[in-house]
N, C-alpha and C positions, 0 to 999 in steps of 0.2 A: 730405525730407532722405535722403540717400544712405545705404543700410544698409552698416554695416562691421562685420564679425564678426571679434572678437578671436580669436588662435590658439586660445584655450581654449574658445571657443564664447560667451563673453559678447558683448553687442551694444554696441559702442563708441557707437552713435548714440542709444542710450538711457540711456547713463552720465552722471551728473550733471556729472563733471569735464569730459567731452567737450562736453556742452551749454553749460556755463558758458564754456568756452573759445571755441567757434565763435559764440557769441551775445555774446561779450565782456560776460557779465552778473556783475558784482562780488556783487550780492545772492546769486545762485546759488553763487557761489565760496564766501562766507561760510557759506551754509547746508550745502553739501557738506563743508566743513572741519569744521564743528561735528558733523555726523552721523558722519562717518568717524572723528573723533577719538574719539568715544564708542564707536562699534562696533568699532574695531579696536584701541582703547586706545593711540592714538599722539597726539601733539601737532602736529596741522596747522593751518596759518593759511591764509587765502583765497589768499595769493599762491602757496602750494604747490599750488593746484588748476589744473593748466594740462595739457591733453591733446588731441592731435588724432587719437587713435586708436592702438590697439596696432601696427599695421603701420607707423606714423611712425618717422621716424629722428631721432636727435640729442636735442635737449632738448625736442622736441614731444610727449613722453610723461610721464605721470605718474611721479613719482619712483620709485615702487615698480617700474615696469615695466623699470627698468635692472638690477634683480636678480631679477627673475622667472625662474625656471628653466624654465617651460613657454615663455615668449616666446623666451628665448635657445636653447632646443633647437629650436624651430620655425624661428627664423631660420638657425640652423646648418644645419638640414635643407632649407632653402630651399623650405618648403611654405607654402600660403596660409592654411591653418588645420591644427590638428592631425587634423582628419577626412581630411585629404590625406596624412597620413604612413603609411608602410606598417608602422610600429610601433603604430599606434592600436589600442586604447587602451593607453597605457603607465601604468606605475606613477605617474608625476608627476600624470597626469590622473585617475587613480582616486582618488588622494588629494585632489585638488582637487574631484571630484565629490562627495565625502562631506561637503563644507562646505554643503551645502543649496543646491546650483546644479543641480537636476535638469533645467532648460530647457537647459544647456549641453550635457549629455550628449546629450539629445533632437536638438538642433540639430546636433551634430558627427556624430551616428549618421545623420542625413539626408543631410548633406554627403557622408559616407562611402559611403553607398548609391549617389548619384549619381556619385561619383568612381570607384568600382569597377565601376559598370555593372551 
């Protein structure tokens, strides 16, 4: 499976919503909806679980992606990931990194190193 890195450094190709979508797996959709509903204290249904990766356009992304400030900023700045942005790391990302996603920071730092040479 092709590696897809979201703007924030999450790996789309490892995300339950992405996997459920590309594999058209309704059992996985139900499981992800149940897990995320509990974890994020929202009411998700299996039909809410649809995503083809953060860089996707239109309705092909998870509903939260339409309001995600990190995604919005990256798209406005036309960068592949936040690691490619001249303002990296910004306050939006620092706040995100505090949510127990250290792999994202490490991944973006590596991208940044390669990008800046």
